[in-house]
MDTraj code that builds the backbone (N, CA, C; nanometers):
import mdtraj as md
import numpy as np

residues = "MET LYS TYR ALA GLY ARG GLY SER THR THR PRO GLY LEU GLN LYS ASN SER ASP GLY PHE VAL ASP ILE TYR PHE GLY ALA LYS ALA PRO SER GLY LYS GLU SER ASN TRP LEU PRO THR ASP SER LYS ARG LYS PHE GLU LEU LEU ALA ARG PHE TYR GLY PRO GLU LYS GLU PHE PHE GLU LYS SER TRP LYS MET GLY ASP LEU GLU GLU VAL LYS".split()
xyz = np.array([
    [0.0760, -0.1060, 0.0047],
    [0.0047, 0.0190, 0.0484],
    [0.0923, 0.1460, -0.0216],
    [0.0686, 0.2148, -0.1023],
    [0.1747, 0.3393, -0.0995],
    [0.0830, 0.4690, -0.0074],
    [-0.0289, 0.4845, -0.0364],
    [-0.1107, 0.5956, 0.0185],
    [-0.1884, 0.5187, 0.1360],
    [-0.1970, 0.6163, 0.2960],
    [-0.2717, 0.5159, 0.3659],
    [-0.3095, 0.6560, 0.4433],
    [-0.4769, 0.6207, 0.4999],
    [-0.5390, 0.7922, 0.5756],
    [-0.6491, 0.6840, 0.6264],
    [-0.6460, 0.7633, 0.7398],
    [-0.8021, 0.7553, 0.8739],
    [-0.8281, 0.8880, 0.8903],
    [-0.9414, 0.8754, 0.8900],
    [-1.0223, 1.0089, 0.9464],
    [-1.1366, 0.9973, 1.0141],
    [-1.2184, 1.0618, 1.0664],
    [-1.3234, 1.0353, 1.1492],
    [-1.4558, 0.9416, 1.0849],
    [-1.4225, 0.9900, 0.9771],
    [-1.5365, 0.8706, 0.8640],
    [-1.4753, 0.7740, 0.8469],
    [-1.3447, 0.7211, 0.8437],
    [-1.3598, 0.5914, 0.8481],
    [-1.3851, 0.5271, 0.8988],
    [-1.4558, 0.3602, 0.8026],
    [-1.5115, 0.2694, 0.9086],
    [-1.4439, 0.2011, 1.0344],
    [-1.4733, 0.1926, 1.1645],
    [-1.4663, 0.0826, 1.2826],
    [-1.4041, 0.1965, 1.3014],
    [-1.3771, 0.3362, 1.3313],
    [-1.2263, 0.3727, 1.3977],
    [-1.2913, 0.4011, 1.5510],
    [-1.2308, 0.3698, 1.5882],
    [-1.1804, 0.3223, 1.7836],
    [-1.2154, 0.4759, 1.8488],
    [-1.2210, 0.5307, 1.8914],
    [-1.2463, 0.6543, 1.9822],
    [-1.2466, 0.5462, 2.1566],
    [-1.1438, 0.6412, 2.1906],
    [-1.1084, 0.6319, 2.3743],
    [-1.1962, 0.7230, 2.4320],
    [-1.2375, 0.6809, 2.5117],
    [-1.3558, 0.6640, 2.6080],
    [-1.3380, 0.8659, 2.6290],
    [-1.2332, 0.9353, 2.5957],
    [-1.1852, 1.0584, 2.6118],
    [-1.2584, 1.1502, 2.5155],
    [-1.2579, 1.0499, 2.4247],
    [-1.3344, 1.1142, 2.2283],
    [-1.2043, 1.1111, 2.1456],
    [-1.0843, 1.0613, 2.2050],
    [-0.9020, 1.0886, 2.1613],
    [-0.9035, 0.9597, 2.0824],
    [-0.8136, 0.9176, 1.9811],
    [-0.8418, 0.9005, 1.8856],
    [-0.7073, 0.8333, 1.8572],
    [-0.6400, 0.7222, 1.9206],
    [-0.4849, 0.6855, 1.8562],
    [-0.4619, 0.6072, 1.7881],
    [-0.3766, 0.6220, 1.7055],
    [-0.3573, 0.5634, 1.5875],
    [-0.2425, 0.4619, 1.5582],
    [-0.2164, 0.3659, 1.5135],
    [-0.1099, 0.2885, 1.5358],
    [-0.0482, 0.3184, 1.3603],
    [0.0837, 0.3151, 1.4147],
    [0.1741, 0.2455, 1.3065],
    [0.2702, 0.1829, 1.3022],
    [0.3082, 0.0984, 1.1689],
    [0.3959, -0.0157, 1.1486],
    [0.3398, -0.1809, 1.0993],
    [0.4496, -0.2430, 1.0614],
    [0.4299, -0.3251, 1.0056],
    [0.3179, -0.3903, 1.0096],
    [0.2615, -0.4869, 1.1387],
    [0.1336, -0.5287, 1.1872],
    [0.0491, -0.4551, 1.2606],
    [-0.0323, -0.4727, 1.2751],
    [-0.1886, -0.4356, 1.2507],
    [-0.1574, -0.5004, 1.4373],
    [-0.1980, -0.3766, 1.5820],
    [-0.2031, -0.4421, 1.7124],
    [-0.3670, -0.5034, 1.7117],
    [-0.3521, -0.6313, 1.7561],
    [-0.4926, -0.7002, 1.7923],
    [-0.6012, -0.6335, 1.8390],
    [-0.7161, -0.6286, 1.7688],
    [-0.8170, -0.6016, 1.8394],
    [-0.8496, -0.4110, 1.7548],
    [-0.6650, -0.3742, 1.6765],
    [-0.6822, -0.2061, 1.7181],
    [-0.6954, -0.1744, 1.5074],
    [-0.7056, -0.2689, 1.4437],
    [-0.7065, -0.3023, 1.2575],
    [-0.7779, -0.1377, 1.2365],
    [-0.8491, -0.0770, 1.2605],
    [-0.9469, 0.0223, 1.2431],
    [-0.8226, 0.0985, 1.2323],
    [-0.7701, 0.1178, 1.3399],
    [-0.6961, 0.2048, 1.3792],
    [-0.5492, 0.2258, 1.3331],
    [-0.5301, 0.1725, 1.2476],
    [-0.3935, 0.1137, 1.2268],
    [-0.3808, 0.1383, 1.0544],
    [-0.2051, 0.2443, 1.0565],
    [-0.1368, 0.2356, 0.9009],
    [-0.0496, 0.1913, 0.9251],
    [-0.0234, 0.1177, 0.8147],
    [0.1151, 0.0068, 0.7687],
    [0.1706, 0.0892, 0.6877],
    [0.3212, 0.0626, 0.7707],
    [0.4213, 0.1190, 0.7429],
    [0.5282, 0.0438, 0.7344],
    [0.6739, -0.0224, 0.6068],
    [0.6856, -0.0433, 0.5730],
    [0.8700, 0.0192, 0.5859],
    [0.9706, -0.0708, 0.7063],
    [1.1101, 0.0159, 0.7345],
    [1.1995, 0.0428, 0.6275],
    [1.1371, -0.0123, 0.5035],
    [1.2235, -0.0132, 0.3882],
    [1.2349, 0.0823, 0.3042],
    [1.0810, 0.1576, 0.3158],
    [1.0146, 0.2707, 0.2803],
    [1.0570, 0.4419, 0.4051],
    [1.0235, 0.5346, 0.2732],
    [1.0418, 0.6573, 0.3731],
    [0.9432, 0.6235, 0.4641],
    [0.8948, 0.7274, 0.6071],
    [0.7675, 0.7939, 0.6252],
    [0.7400, 0.9477, 0.6265],
    [0.6089, 0.9768, 0.6219],
    [0.6027, 1.1113, 0.6575],
    [0.4445, 1.0756, 0.7080],
    [0.4673, 1.1650, 0.8510],
    [0.3320, 1.1661, 0.8985],
    [0.2381, 1.3283, 0.8321],
    [0.0878, 1.3189, 0.8431],
    [0.0644, 1.4253, 0.7801],
    [-0.0572, 1.4636, 0.8572],
    [-0.1020, 1.5562, 0.9255],
    [-0.2674, 1.5436, 0.9319],
    [-0.3028, 1.6992, 0.9115],
    [-0.4077, 1.6391, 0.9230],
    [-0.5021, 1.7584, 0.8229],
    [-0.6155, 1.8187, 0.9350],
    [-0.6553, 1.9319, 0.9908],
    [-0.7859, 1.9448, 1.0435],
    [-0.8687, 2.0232, 0.9763],
    [-1.0096, 1.9324, 0.9506],
    [-1.1462, 2.0323, 0.9119],
    [-1.2468, 2.0752, 1.0159],
    [-1.2472, 2.2181, 1.0206],
    [-1.3281, 2.2399, 1.0823],
    [-1.3069, 2.2457, 1.2157],
    [-1.1330, 2.2713, 1.3047],
    [-1.1161, 2.2813, 1.3653],
    [-1.1319, 2.3473, 1.5208],
    [-1.1832, 2.3355, 1.6322],
    [-1.2185, 2.4194, 1.7336],
    [-1.1330, 2.5495, 1.7618],
    [-1.1988, 2.6401, 1.8481],
    [-1.1675, 2.6980, 1.8274],
    [-1.0222, 2.7706, 1.9069],
    [-0.9874, 2.6406, 1.9625],
    [-0.8598, 2.6345, 2.1026],
    [-0.7256, 2.6231, 1.9769],
    [-0.7743, 2.5345, 1.8271],
    [-0.6601, 2.5105, 1.7576],
    [-0.6260, 2.6902, 1.6618],
    [-0.7113, 2.7294, 1.6651],
    [-0.6403, 2.8757, 1.6254],
    [-0.6146, 2.9607, 1.7616],
    [-0.6668, 2.9342, 1.8387],
    [-0.5973, 2.9788, 2.0258],
    [-0.4271, 2.9456, 1.9910],
    [-0.4237, 2.8812, 1.9782],
    [-0.2933, 2.7493, 1.9790],
    [-0.2987, 2.7273, 2.1030],
    [-0.4250, 2.7291, 2.1736],
    [-0.3741, 2.6199, 2.3380],
    [-0.4105, 2.4606, 2.3473],
    [-0.4476, 2.4090, 2.1736],
    [-0.4651, 2.2925, 2.1782],
    [-0.3331, 2.2176, 2.1320],
    [-0.2780, 2.1314, 2.1570],
    [-0.1692, 2.1342, 2.0729],
    [-0.1375, 1.9464, 2.0727],
    [-0.1380, 1.9151, 1.8909],
    [-0.1778, 1.7521, 1.8945],
    [-0.0139, 1.6842, 1.9507],
    [-0.1242, 1.5774, 2.0262],
    [0.0481, 1.5159, 2.0804],
    [0.1435, 1.4168, 2.0217],
    [0.2637, 1.4676, 2.1533],
    [0.3646, 1.3686, 2.0291],
    [0.3490, 1.2362, 2.0137],
    [0.4147, 1.1646, 1.9104],
    [0.3811, 1.0788, 1.8810],
    [0.4629, 0.9532, 1.9872],
    [0.4253, 0.8201, 2.0624],
    [0.4717, 0.7502, 2.1355],
    [0.4753, 0.5762, 2.0778],
    [0.6172, 0.5342, 2.1273],
    [0.6309, 0.4288, 2.0967],
    [0.5936, 0.2952, 2.1756],
    [0.4959, 0.2860, 2.1048],
    [0.3535, 0.1676, 2.2283],
    [0.4813, -0.0157, 2.1367],
    [0.4809, -0.0858, 2.2055],
    [0.6033, -0.2345, 2.2515],
    [0.4625, -0.3046, 2.2517],
])
top = md.Topology()
chain = top.add_chain()
for i, resn in enumerate(residues, 1):
    res = top.add_residue(resn, chain, resSeq=i)
    for name in ("N", "CA", "C"):
        top.add_atom(name, md.element.get_by_symbol(name[0]), res)
traj = md.Trajectory(xyz[None], top)
């Protein structure tokens, strides 16, 4: 797969109890999180792009910040 994406309309996307969404990147999907997974290949470049459609006022006020990527083992 060359390009992949996840968005609020992705079928089966799992939201956390706080309304946030965890997205997983890797060669293999975590069990039970396939709808929140984006495949990566360690032999190819990886680029992360985030788009925000209709963001809340906190986005414009710069009081909201997207969290850093975290390694999950």
